[in-house]
A tleap script that builds the chain and sets N, CA, C and O, in Angstrom:
source leaprc.protein.ff14SB
mol = sequence {
  NASP VAL PHE ILE THR ASN ALA VAL PHE ARG
  LEU PRO PRO GLY GLU GLY GLY LYS PRO LEU
  ARG LYS PRO THR GLN SER GLU ILE GLU PHE
  TYR ARG PRO TYR LEU MET GLU ILE ILE ARG
  LEU ILE ASP PRO LYS ILE ILE LEU LEU THR
  GLY GLY VAL SER MET SER SER VAL LEU ASP
  GLU THR LYS ARG GLY ILE THR LYS MET ARG
  GLY GLN TRP HIE GLU TRP HIE GLY ARG TRP
  VAL MET PRO ILE PHE HIE PRO ALA TYR LEU
  LEU ARG ASN PRO ALA ARG THR PRO ASN SER
  PRO LYS ALA LEU THR TRP GLN ASP ILE GLN
  ALA VAL ARG GLU LYS TYR ASP GLU LEU GLY
  LEU GLY CASP
}
set mol.1.N position { 96.577 3.605 -55.253 }
set mol.1.CA position { 97.114 3.044 -56.471 }
set mol.1.C position { 96.058 2.310 -57.289 }
set mol.1.O position { 96.132 2.281 -58.517 }
set mol.2.N position { 95.056 1.704 -56.598 }
set mol.2.CA position { 93.984 0.967 -57.270 }
set mol.2.C position { 92.663 1.593 -56.871 }
set mol.2.O position { 92.407 1.824 -55.689 }
set mol.3.N position { 91.829 1.865 -57.857 }
set mol.3.CA position { 90.523 2.483 -57.632 }
set mol.3.C position { 89.456 1.572 -58.217 }
set mol.3.O position { 89.522 1.208 -59.392 }
set mol.4.N position { 88.474 1.203 -57.403 }
set mol.4.CA position { 87.351 0.381 -57.848 }
set mol.4.C position { 86.140 1.294 -57.904 }
set mol.4.O position { 85.829 1.974 -56.927 }
set mol.5.N position { 85.444 1.315 -59.056 }
set mol.5.CA position { 84.359 2.274 -59.190 }
set mol.5.C position { 83.194 1.754 -60.008 }
set mol.5.O position { 83.313 0.828 -60.809 }
set mol.6.N position { 82.086 2.382 -59.771 }
set mol.6.CA position { 80.898 2.239 -60.587 }
set mol.6.C position { 80.746 3.547 -61.351 }
set mol.6.O position { 81.491 4.494 -61.101 }
set mol.7.N position { 79.806 3.616 -62.268 }
set mol.7.CA position { 79.628 4.828 -63.067 }
set mol.7.C position { 78.649 5.803 -62.430 }
set mol.7.O position { 78.737 7.011 -62.649 }
set mol.8.N position { 77.724 5.285 -61.649 }
set mol.8.CA position { 76.670 6.092 -61.036 }
set mol.8.C position { 76.819 5.950 -59.525 }
set mol.8.O position { 76.953 4.839 -59.012 }
set mol.9.N position { 76.796 7.060 -58.824 }
set mol.9.CA position { 77.083 7.053 -57.394 }
set mol.9.C position { 75.844 7.058 -56.507 }
set mol.9.O position { 75.936 7.307 -55.305 }
set mol.10.N position { 74.710 6.788 -57.090 }
set mol.10.CA position { 73.456 6.708 -56.338 }
set mol.10.C position { 72.659 5.570 -56.943 }
set mol.10.O position { 72.566 5.456 -58.165 }
set mol.11.N position { 72.087 4.730 -56.104 }
set mol.11.CA position { 71.290 3.623 -56.612 }
set mol.11.C position { 69.978 4.153 -57.186 }
set mol.11.O position { 69.215 4.801 -56.471 }
set mol.12.N position { 69.705 3.891 -58.459 }
set mol.12.CA position { 68.446 4.368 -59.027 }
set mol.12.C position { 67.271 3.585 -58.445 }
set mol.12.O position { 67.372 2.375 -58.240 }
set mol.13.N position { 66.156 4.270 -58.177 }
set mol.13.CA position { 64.992 3.565 -57.633 }
set mol.13.C position { 64.419 2.598 -58.666 }
set mol.13.O position { 64.464 2.851 -59.870 }
set mol.14.N position { 63.884 1.491 -58.171 }
set mol.14.CA position { 63.285 0.499 -59.057 }
set mol.14.C position { 61.822 0.790 -59.319 }
set mol.14.O position { 61.223 1.681 -58.717 }
set mol.15.N position { 61.266 0.018 -60.230 }
set mol.15.CA position { 59.848 0.150 -60.556 }
set mol.15.C position { 59.139 -1.136 -60.170 }
set mol.15.O position { 59.739 -2.211 -60.188 }
set mol.16.N position { 57.874 -1.029 -59.824 }
set mol.16.CA position { 57.085 -2.212 -59.526 }
set mol.16.C position { 57.591 -3.021 -58.351 }
set mol.16.O position { 57.490 -4.248 -58.358 }
set mol.17.N position { 58.126 -2.366 -57.354 }
set mol.17.CA position { 58.596 -3.059 -56.170 }
set mol.17.C position { 60.014 -3.578 -56.256 }
set mol.17.O position { 60.555 -4.076 -55.269 }
set mol.18.N position { 60.625 -3.468 -57.433 }
set mol.18.CA position { 62.016 -3.904 -57.560 }
set mol.18.C position { 62.912 -2.870 -56.887 }
set mol.18.O position { 62.702 -1.668 -57.050 }
set mol.19.N position { 63.906 -3.327 -56.133 }
set mol.19.CA position { 64.733 -2.366 -55.393 }
set mol.19.C position { 65.665 -1.543 -56.278 }
set mol.19.O position { 65.972 -0.400 -55.941 }
set mol.20.N position { 66.123 -2.097 -57.402 }
set mol.20.CA position { 67.097 -1.392 -58.229 }
set mol.20.C position { 66.751 -1.548 -59.700 }
set mol.20.O position { 65.969 -2.420 -60.079 }
set mol.21.N position { 67.334 -0.705 -60.510 }
set mol.21.CA position { 67.220 -0.830 -61.959 }
set mol.21.C position { 68.519 -0.343 -62.560 }
set mol.21.O position { 69.320 0.311 -61.892 }
set mol.22.N position { 68.720 -0.664 -63.819 }
set mol.22.CA position { 69.908 -0.199 -64.519 }
set mol.22.C position { 69.794 1.318 -64.703 }
set mol.22.O position { 68.716 1.811 -65.032 }
set mol.23.N position { 70.873 2.060 -64.499 }
set mol.23.CA position { 70.823 3.514 -64.690 }
set mol.23.C position { 70.501 3.875 -66.143 }
set mol.23.O position { 70.896 3.173 -67.074 }
set mol.24.N position { 69.790 4.963 -66.312 }
set mol.24.CA position { 69.491 5.453 -67.657 }
set mol.24.C position { 70.732 6.130 -68.237 }
set mol.24.O position { 71.671 6.459 -67.511 }
set mol.25.N position { 70.722 6.330 -69.541 }
set mol.25.CA position { 71.849 6.998 -70.192 }
set mol.25.C position { 72.024 8.417 -69.648 }
set mol.25.O position { 73.152 8.881 -69.487 }
set mol.26.N position { 70.924 9.105 -69.365 }
set mol.26.CA position { 71.042 10.469 -68.831 }
set mol.26.C position { 71.649 10.459 -67.427 }
set mol.26.O position { 72.399 11.372 -67.080 }
set mol.27.N position { 71.342 9.448 -66.616 }
set mol.27.CA position { 71.957 9.341 -65.287 }
set mol.27.C position { 73.455 9.059 -65.411 }
set mol.27.O position { 74.263 9.625 -64.675 }
set mol.28.N position { 73.814 8.192 -66.334 }
set mol.28.CA position { 75.226 7.883 -66.560 }
set mol.28.C position { 75.966 9.138 -67.003 }
set mol.28.O position { 77.050 9.434 -66.500 }
set mol.29.N position { 75.388 9.868 -67.935 }
set mol.29.CA position { 76.018 11.096 -68.433 }
set mol.29.C position { 76.093 12.163 -67.350 }
set mol.29.O position { 77.054 12.932 -67.311 }
set mol.30.N position { 75.092 12.222 -66.468 }
set mol.30.CA position { 75.106 13.186 -65.371 }
set mol.30.C position { 76.308 12.947 -64.454 }
set mol.30.O position { 76.977 13.898 -64.047 }
set mol.31.N position { 76.581 11.691 -64.131 }
set mol.31.CA position { 77.662 11.363 -63.198 }
set mol.31.C position { 79.039 11.297 -63.845 }
set mol.31.O position { 80.043 11.331 -63.135 }
set mol.32.N position { 79.118 11.203 -65.176 }
set mol.32.CA position { 80.411 11.038 -65.842 }
set mol.32.C position { 81.417 12.138 -65.476 }
set mol.32.O position { 82.564 11.805 -65.175 }
set mol.33.N position { 81.054 13.436 -65.484 }
set mol.33.CA position { 82.050 14.454 -65.100 }
set mol.33.C position { 82.561 14.274 -63.667 }
set mol.33.O position { 83.734 14.519 -63.386 }
set mol.34.N position { 81.675 13.845 -62.764 }
set mol.34.CA position { 82.095 13.608 -61.382 }
set mol.34.C position { 83.076 12.439 -61.320 }
set mol.34.O position { 84.087 12.503 -60.622 }
set mol.35.N position { 82.767 11.376 -62.054 }
set mol.35.CA position { 83.658 10.220 -62.091 }
set mol.35.C position { 85.023 10.610 -62.638 }
set mol.35.O position { 86.051 10.219 -62.085 }
set mol.36.N position { 85.039 11.376 -63.718 }
set mol.36.CA position { 86.312 11.782 -64.317 }
set mol.36.C position { 87.126 12.664 -63.364 }
set mol.36.O position { 88.351 12.558 -63.310 }
set mol.37.N position { 86.449 13.525 -62.622 }
set mol.37.CA position { 87.149 14.382 -61.659 }
set mol.37.C position { 87.688 13.564 -60.484 }
set mol.37.O position { 88.797 13.813 -60.012 }
set mol.38.N position { 86.917 12.602 -60.019 }
set mol.38.CA position { 87.395 11.739 -58.937 }
set mol.38.C position { 88.635 10.976 -59.385 }
set mol.38.O position { 89.610 10.872 -58.641 }
set mol.39.N position { 88.591 10.443 -60.602 }
set mol.39.CA position { 89.758 9.719 -61.128 }
set mol.39.C position { 90.955 10.656 -61.215 }
set mol.39.O position { 92.073 10.272 -60.870 }
set mol.40.N position { 90.727 11.885 -61.675 }
set mol.40.CA position { 91.824 12.854 -61.781 }
set mol.40.C position { 92.422 13.146 -60.406 }
set mol.40.O position { 93.643 13.201 -60.255 }
set mol.41.N position { 91.561 13.335 -59.406 }
set mol.41.CA position { 92.037 13.668 -58.062 }
set mol.41.C position { 92.757 12.494 -57.391 }
set mol.41.O position { 93.795 12.682 -56.757 }
set mol.42.N position { 92.219 11.316 -57.527 }
set mol.42.CA position { 92.828 10.137 -56.902 }
set mol.42.C position { 94.093 9.732 -57.638 }
set mol.42.O position { 95.060 9.278 -57.027 }
set mol.43.N position { 94.079 9.899 -58.950 }
set mol.43.CA position { 95.213 9.572 -59.820 }
set mol.43.C position { 95.686 8.124 -59.641 }
set mol.43.O position { 96.867 7.878 -59.400 }
set mol.44.N position { 94.747 7.163 -59.763 }
set mol.44.CA position { 95.156 5.768 -59.605 }
set mol.44.C position { 95.900 5.257 -60.833 }
set mol.44.O position { 95.707 5.753 -61.943 }
set mol.45.N position { 96.737 4.276 -60.619 }
set mol.45.CA position { 97.445 3.639 -61.739 }
set mol.45.C position { 96.609 2.513 -62.332 }
set mol.45.O position { 96.743 2.175 -63.508 }
set mol.46.N position { 95.731 1.929 -61.489 }
set mol.46.CA position { 94.868 0.831 -61.903 }
set mol.46.C position { 93.435 1.185 -61.526 }
set mol.46.O position { 93.172 1.646 -60.415 }
set mol.47.N position { 92.511 0.966 -62.458 }
set mol.47.CA position { 91.092 1.205 -62.201 }
set mol.47.C position { 90.328 -0.070 -62.524 }
set mol.47.O position { 90.497 -0.650 -63.597 }
set mol.48.N position { 89.485 -0.504 -61.586 }
set mol.48.CA position { 88.581 -1.620 -61.828 }
set mol.48.C position { 87.188 -1.055 -62.028 }
set mol.48.O position { 86.660 -0.356 -61.162 }
set mol.49.N position { 86.595 -1.360 -63.172 }
set mol.49.CA position { 85.260 -0.879 -63.513 }
set mol.49.C position { 84.258 -1.978 -63.190 }
set mol.49.O position { 84.292 -3.050 -63.795 }
set mol.50.N position { 83.365 -1.715 -62.240 }
set mol.50.CA position { 82.430 -2.743 -61.798 }
set mol.50.C position { 81.188 -2.757 -62.670 }
set mol.50.O position { 80.314 -1.899 -62.544 }
set mol.51.N position { 81.121 -3.731 -63.547 }
set mol.51.CA position { 79.940 -3.943 -64.365 }
set mol.51.C position { 79.958 -3.239 -65.704 }
set mol.51.O position { 80.832 -2.426 -66.004 }
set mol.52.N position { 78.954 -3.584 -66.495 }
set mol.52.CA position { 78.857 -3.078 -67.853 }
set mol.52.C position { 78.613 -1.590 -67.951 }
set mol.52.O position { 79.098 -0.946 -68.881 }
set mol.53.N position { 77.871 -1.029 -67.009 }
set mol.53.CA position { 77.569 0.403 -67.069 }
set mol.53.C position { 78.841 1.220 -66.893 }
set mol.53.O position { 79.090 2.143 -67.668 }
set mol.54.N position { 79.646 0.901 -65.894 }
set mol.54.CA position { 80.885 1.669 -65.705 }
set mol.54.C position { 81.868 1.397 -66.838 }
set mol.54.O position { 82.616 2.291 -67.234 }
set mol.55.N position { 81.874 0.170 -67.365 }
set mol.55.CA position { 82.747 -0.147 -68.495 }
set mol.55.C position { 82.399 0.715 -69.702 }
set mol.55.O position { 83.282 1.309 -70.319 }
set mol.56.N position { 81.115 0.784 -70.040 }
set mol.56.CA position { 80.726 1.570 -71.212 }
set mol.56.C position { 80.887 3.063 -70.960 }
set mol.56.O position { 81.157 3.818 -71.894 }
set mol.57.N position { 80.728 3.500 -69.719 }
set mol.57.CA position { 80.877 4.916 -69.398 }
set mol.57.C position { 82.316 5.383 -69.547 }
set mol.57.O position { 82.567 6.457 -70.094 }
set mol.58.N position { 83.258 4.589 -69.068 }
set mol.58.CA position { 84.667 4.991 -69.094 }
set mol.58.C position { 85.330 4.639 -70.418 }
set mol.58.O position { 86.034 5.463 -71.001 }
set mol.59.N position { 85.108 3.428 -70.891 }
set mol.59.CA position { 85.802 2.971 -72.094 }
set mol.59.C position { 85.036 3.247 -73.381 }
set mol.59.O position { 85.537 2.960 -74.469 }
set mol.60.N position { 83.828 3.800 -73.275 }
set mol.60.CA position { 82.979 4.024 -74.451 }
set mol.60.C position { 82.801 2.740 -75.252 }
set mol.60.O position { 82.766 2.766 -76.483 }
set mol.61.N position { 82.692 1.635 -74.557 }
set mol.61.CA position { 82.507 0.327 -75.193 }
set mol.61.C position { 81.040 -0.060 -75.099 }
set mol.61.O position { 80.535 -0.326 -74.008 }
set mol.62.N position { 80.357 -0.094 -76.232 }
set mol.62.CA position { 78.942 -0.447 -76.222 }
set mol.62.C position { 78.644 -1.689 -77.055 }
set mol.62.O position { 77.554 -2.253 -76.952 }
set mol.63.N position { 79.582 -2.114 -77.866 }
set mol.63.CA position { 79.328 -3.261 -78.744 }
set mol.63.C position { 79.524 -4.595 -78.035 }
set mol.63.O position { 78.795 -5.552 -78.296 }
set mol.64.N position { 80.502 -4.661 -77.142 }
set mol.64.CA position { 80.770 -5.904 -76.417 }
set mol.64.C position { 80.346 -5.741 -74.968 }
set mol.64.O position { 80.598 -4.704 -74.354 }
set mol.65.N position { 79.717 -6.742 -74.435 }
set mol.65.CA position { 79.237 -6.696 -73.065 }
set mol.65.C position { 80.320 -7.026 -72.054 }
set mol.65.O position { 81.447 -7.373 -72.407 }
set mol.66.N position { 79.948 -6.909 -70.798 }
set mol.66.CA position { 80.885 -7.128 -69.705 }
set mol.66.C position { 81.424 -8.560 -69.706 }
set mol.66.O position { 82.573 -8.785 -69.328 }
set mol.67.N position { 80.609 -9.526 -70.126 }
set mol.67.CA position { 81.066 -10.915 -70.128 }
set mol.67.C position { 82.244 -11.116 -71.070 }
set mol.67.O position { 83.143 -11.902 -70.773 }
set mol.68.N position { 82.252 -10.423 -72.189 }
set mol.68.CA position { 83.364 -10.529 -73.141 }
set mol.68.C position { 84.542 -9.632 -72.752 }
set mol.68.O position { 85.689 -9.955 -73.062 }
set mol.69.N position { 84.275 -8.525 -72.085 }
set mol.69.CA position { 85.321 -7.537 -71.787 }
set mol.69.C position { 86.004 -7.755 -70.435 }
set mol.69.O position { 87.133 -7.306 -70.236 }
set mol.70.N position { 85.332 -8.437 -69.508 }
set mol.70.CA position { 85.895 -8.580 -68.162 }
set mol.70.C position { 87.225 -9.319 -68.229 }
set mol.70.O position { 87.436 -10.208 -69.053 }
set mol.71.N position { 88.107 -8.913 -67.328 }
set mol.71.CA position { 89.391 -9.577 -67.229 }
set mol.71.C position { 90.426 -9.129 -68.240 }
set mol.71.O position { 91.542 -9.647 -68.243 }
set mol.72.N position { 90.087 -8.181 -69.098 }
set mol.72.CA position { 91.026 -7.693 -70.108 }
set mol.72.C position { 91.541 -6.310 -69.703 }
set mol.72.O position { 90.781 -5.453 -69.251 }
set mol.73.N position { 92.834 -6.119 -69.875 }
set mol.73.CA position { 93.434 -4.822 -69.574 }
set mol.73.C position { 93.257 -3.873 -70.746 }
set mol.73.O position { 93.347 -4.268 -71.909 }
set mol.74.N position { 93.001 -2.606 -70.414 }
set mol.74.CA position { 92.901 -1.535 -71.408 }
set mol.74.C position { 93.746 -0.375 -70.907 }
set mol.74.O position { 93.681 -0.012 -69.732 }
set mol.75.N position { 94.525 0.195 -71.784 }
set mol.75.CA position { 95.264 1.397 -71.418 }
set mol.75.C position { 94.348 2.574 -71.702 }
set mol.75.O position { 93.805 2.703 -72.800 }
set mol.76.N position { 94.182 3.432 -70.703 }
set mol.76.CA position { 93.240 4.544 -70.812 }
set mol.76.C position { 93.840 5.748 -70.087 }
set mol.76.O position { 94.015 5.714 -68.869 }
set mol.77.N position { 94.145 6.780 -70.807 }
set mol.77.CA position { 94.686 8.019 -70.227 }
set mol.77.C position { 95.858 7.752 -69.283 }
set mol.77.O position { 95.928 8.322 -68.194 }
set mol.78.N position { 96.765 6.892 -69.702 }
set mol.78.CA position { 97.946 6.598 -68.898 }
set mol.78.C position { 97.692 5.709 -67.698 }
set mol.78.O position { 98.526 5.626 -66.796 }
set mol.79.N position { 96.550 5.046 -67.680 }
set mol.79.CA position { 96.198 4.164 -66.568 }
set mol.79.C position { 95.846 2.784 -67.121 }
set mol.79.O position { 95.528 2.636 -68.301 }
set mol.80.N position { 95.908 1.797 -66.265 }
set mol.80.CA position { 95.477 0.456 -66.630 }
set mol.80.C position { 94.078 0.241 -66.083 }
set mol.80.O position { 93.832 0.418 -64.890 }
set mol.81.N position { 93.165 -0.143 -66.963 }
set mol.81.CA position { 91.751 -0.290 -66.606 }
set mol.81.C position { 91.305 -1.714 -66.927 }
set mol.81.O position { 91.606 -2.249 -67.994 }
set mol.82.N position { 90.579 -2.319 -65.980 }
set mol.82.CA position { 90.014 -3.645 -66.209 }
set mol.82.C position { 88.541 -3.665 -65.802 }
set mol.82.O position { 88.216 -3.353 -64.657 }
set mol.83.N position { 87.651 -4.026 -66.720 }
set mol.83.CA position { 86.262 -4.266 -66.335 }
set mol.83.C position { 86.155 -5.593 -65.571 }
set mol.83.O position { 86.796 -6.582 -65.925 }
set mol.84.N position { 85.341 -5.588 -64.530 }
set mol.84.CA position { 85.057 -6.806 -63.768 }
set mol.84.C position { 83.544 -6.885 -63.577 }
set mol.84.O position { 82.835 -5.899 -63.779 }
set mol.85.N position { 83.059 -8.053 -63.190 }
set mol.85.CA position { 81.631 -8.194 -62.921 }
set mol.85.C position { 81.226 -7.294 -61.756 }
set mol.85.O position { 82.010 -7.060 -60.837 }
set mol.86.N position { 80.002 -6.797 -61.807 }
set mol.86.CA position { 79.457 -5.965 -60.734 }
set mol.86.C position { 79.226 -6.839 -59.497 }
set mol.86.O position { 78.799 -7.986 -59.630 }
set mol.87.N position { 79.500 -6.319 -58.304 }
set mol.87.CA position { 79.279 -7.108 -57.087 }
set mol.87.C position { 77.852 -7.651 -56.957 }
set mol.87.O position { 77.664 -8.761 -56.461 }
set mol.88.N position { 76.851 -6.892 -57.391 }
set mol.88.CA position { 75.466 -7.373 -57.312 }
set mol.88.C position { 75.274 -8.616 -58.182 }
set mol.88.O position { 74.534 -9.526 -57.810 }
set mol.89.N position { 75.933 -8.655 -59.328 }
set mol.89.CA position { 75.867 -9.829 -60.202 }
set mol.89.C position { 76.491 -11.037 -59.508 }
set mol.89.O position { 75.983 -12.154 -59.611 }
set mol.90.N position { 77.580 -10.807 -58.812 }
set mol.90.CA position { 78.230 -11.902 -58.086 }
set mol.90.C position { 77.346 -12.417 -56.951 }
set mol.90.O position { 77.332 -13.617 -56.676 }
set mol.91.N position { 76.616 -11.532 -56.296 }
set mol.91.CA position { 75.701 -11.958 -55.235 }
set mol.91.C position { 74.554 -12.793 -55.792 }
set mol.91.O position { 74.083 -13.725 -55.139 }
set mol.92.N position { 74.110 -12.457 -56.994 }
set mol.92.CA position { 73.027 -13.218 -57.632 }
set mol.92.C position { 73.515 -14.549 -58.204 }
set mol.92.O position { 72.704 -15.425 -58.508 }
set mol.93.N position { 74.813 -14.706 -58.349 }
set mol.93.CA position { 75.414 -15.914 -58.918 }
set mol.93.C position { 76.477 -16.447 -57.958 }
set mol.93.O position { 77.672 -16.308 -58.218 }
set mol.94.N position { 76.050 -17.057 -56.850 }
set mol.94.CA position { 76.990 -17.402 -55.787 }
set mol.94.C position { 77.858 -18.642 -56.039 }
set mol.94.O position { 78.785 -18.897 -55.269 }
set mol.95.N position { 77.585 -19.416 -57.090 }
set mol.95.CA position { 78.363 -20.641 -57.328 }
set mol.95.C position { 79.845 -20.311 -57.483 }
set mol.95.O position { 80.211 -19.253 -57.995 }
set mol.96.N position { 80.681 -21.230 -57.036 }
set mol.96.CA position { 82.134 -21.043 -57.137 }
set mol.96.C position { 82.771 -22.121 -58.008 }
set mol.96.O position { 83.961 -22.410 -57.881 }
set mol.97.N position { 81.983 -22.702 -58.878 }
set mol.97.CA position { 82.494 -23.733 -59.776 }
set mol.97.C position { 83.406 -23.103 -60.823 }
set mol.97.O position { 83.340 -21.894 -61.045 }
set mol.98.N position { 84.257 -23.903 -61.473 }
set mol.98.CA position { 85.127 -23.341 -62.520 }
set mol.98.C position { 84.302 -22.611 -63.585 }
set mol.98.O position { 83.243 -23.085 -63.999 }
set mol.99.N position { 84.793 -21.480 -64.010 }
set mol.99.CA position { 84.149 -20.614 -65.010 }
set mol.99.C position { 82.866 -19.947 -64.526 }
set mol.99.O position { 82.155 -19.335 -65.324 }
set mol.100.N position { 82.558 -20.052 -63.233 }
set mol.100.CA position { 81.426 -19.300 -62.685 }
set mol.100.C position { 81.842 -17.836 -62.572 }
set mol.100.O position { 83.037 -17.539 -62.577 }
set mol.101.N position { 80.874 -16.906 -62.471 }
set mol.101.CA position { 81.246 -15.494 -62.323 }
set mol.101.C position { 82.212 -15.243 -61.162 }
set mol.101.O position { 83.145 -14.451 -61.296 }
set mol.102.N position { 81.997 -15.910 -60.026 }
set mol.102.CA position { 82.904 -15.699 -58.882 }
set mol.102.C position { 84.304 -16.223 -59.177 }
set mol.102.O position { 85.293 -15.581 -58.824 }
set mol.103.N position { 84.395 -17.385 -59.823 }
set mol.103.CA position { 85.708 -17.939 -60.160 }
set mol.103.C position { 86.425 -17.037 -61.158 }
set mol.103.O position { 87.631 -16.817 -61.042 }
set mol.104.N position { 85.690 -16.515 -62.136 }
set mol.104.CA position { 86.290 -15.610 -63.120 }
set mol.104.C position { 86.746 -14.313 -62.459 }
set mol.104.O position { 87.799 -13.773 -62.798 }
set mol.105.N position { 85.951 -13.817 -61.516 }
set mol.105.CA position { 86.327 -12.588 -60.810 }
set mol.105.C position { 87.581 -12.819 -59.973 }
set mol.105.O position { 88.430 -11.933 -59.876 }
set mol.106.N position { 87.704 -13.990 -59.373 }
set mol.106.CA position { 88.916 -14.294 -58.616 }
set mol.106.C position { 90.128 -14.270 -59.544 }
set mol.106.O position { 91.187 -13.771 -59.164 }
set mol.107.N position { 89.985 -14.803 -60.753 }
set mol.107.CA position { 91.071 -14.739 -61.738 }
set mol.107.C position { 91.413 -13.281 -62.060 }
set mol.107.O position { 92.583 -12.916 -62.178 }
set mol.108.N position { 90.371 -12.458 -62.199 }
set mol.108.CA position { 90.590 -11.036 -62.493 }
set mol.108.C position { 91.363 -10.360 -61.363 }
set mol.108.O position { 92.292 -9.592 -61.616 }
set mol.109.N position { 90.982 -10.643 -60.126 }
set mol.109.CA position { 91.655 -10.038 -58.973 }
set mol.109.C position { 93.119 -10.495 -58.913 }
set mol.109.O position { 94.000 -9.708 -58.566 }
set mol.110.N position { 93.371 -11.737 -59.244 }
set mol.110.CA position { 94.755 -12.218 -59.294 }
set mol.110.C position { 95.545 -11.482 -60.380 }
set mol.110.O position { 96.721 -11.172 -60.191 }
set mol.111.N position { 94.898 -11.204 -61.516 }
set mol.111.CA position { 95.560 -10.445 -62.590 }
set mol.111.C position { 95.845 -9.018 -62.142 }
set mol.111.O position { 96.862 -8.437 -62.520 }
set mol.112.N position { 94.949 -8.453 -61.337 }
set mol.112.CA position { 95.176 -7.107 -60.799 }
set mol.112.C position { 96.406 -7.124 -59.897 }
set mol.112.O position { 97.241 -6.222 -59.966 }
set mol.113.N position { 96.517 -8.133 -59.065 }
set mol.113.CA position { 97.694 -8.232 -58.189 }
set mol.113.C position { 98.980 -8.337 -59.008 }
set mol.113.O position { 99.992 -7.722 -58.670 }
set mol.114.N position { 98.934 -9.118 -60.081 }
set mol.114.CA position { 100.110 -9.249 -60.951 }
set mol.114.C position { 100.479 -7.908 -61.581 }
set mol.114.O position { 101.655 -7.550 -61.642 }
set mol.115.N position { 99.475 -7.167 -62.049 }
set mol.115.CA position { 99.727 -5.853 -62.661 }
set mol.115.C position { 100.268 -4.892 -61.607 }
set mol.115.O position { 101.187 -4.120 -61.881 }
set mol.116.N position { 99.705 -4.939 -60.413 }
set mol.116.CA position { 100.148 -4.109 -59.293 }
set mol.116.C position { 101.636 -4.333 -59.029 }
set mol.116.O position { 102.406 -3.383 -58.891 }
set mol.117.N position { 102.019 -5.594 -58.962 }
set mol.117.CA position { 103.426 -5.927 -58.731 }
set mol.117.C position { 104.292 -5.534 -59.923 }
set mol.117.O position { 105.395 -5.016 -59.747 }
set mol.118.N position { 103.800 -5.779 -61.126 }
set mol.118.CA position { 104.537 -5.445 -62.352 }
set mol.118.C position { 104.849 -3.955 -62.424 }
set mol.118.O position { 105.921 -3.557 -62.877 }
set mol.119.N position { 103.893 -3.131 -61.968 }
set mol.119.CA position { 104.070 -1.677 -61.997 }
set mol.119.C position { 104.899 -1.167 -60.818 }
set mol.119.O position { 105.217 0.020 -60.749 }
set mol.120.N position { 105.247 -2.057 -59.896 }
set mol.120.CA position { 106.047 -1.655 -58.738 }
set mol.120.C position { 105.274 -0.810 -57.750 }
set mol.120.O position { 105.859 0.016 -57.049 }
set mol.121.N position { 103.961 -1.003 -57.683 }
set mol.121.CA position { 103.137 -0.230 -56.757 }
set mol.121.C position { 103.248 -0.816 -55.358 }
set mol.121.O position { 103.471 -2.016 -55.194 }
set mol.122.N position { 103.096 0.016 -54.375 }
set mol.122.CA position { 103.150 -0.437 -52.993 }
set mol.122.C position { 104.549 -0.646 -52.444 }
set mol.122.O position { 104.706 -1.081 -51.304 }
set mol.123.N position { 105.566 -0.343 -53.238 }
set mol.123.CA position { 106.948 -0.514 -52.762 }
set mol.123.C position { 107.322 0.580 -51.788 }
set mol.123.O position { 108.445 0.600 -51.283 }
savepdb mol mol.pdb
quit
């Protein structure tokens, strides 16, 4: 019923000793058909998009970043979609103070539970 996804299914190699880098537009476009097919096959009612790359890939949102878009519901192809912070971002920002990334993500997860119940999923 709930699908959590990224846009790229392979970690891109980093440069200069860095372990990771942001995926290029061509990498995002390469994986987009696979992502769309996975969504079609799983047929989730709720999708959580982890980070700005998956948000822009699925929602075609490039003007507003993940910080402004996270926690907001979007109706997309008959599904409810919410962008959330990427787990790697949460690991880099471990504080749990009010309005911290982790605290905001907890609010997002609570909103997902509310939507899950509202839709009558899991009954």
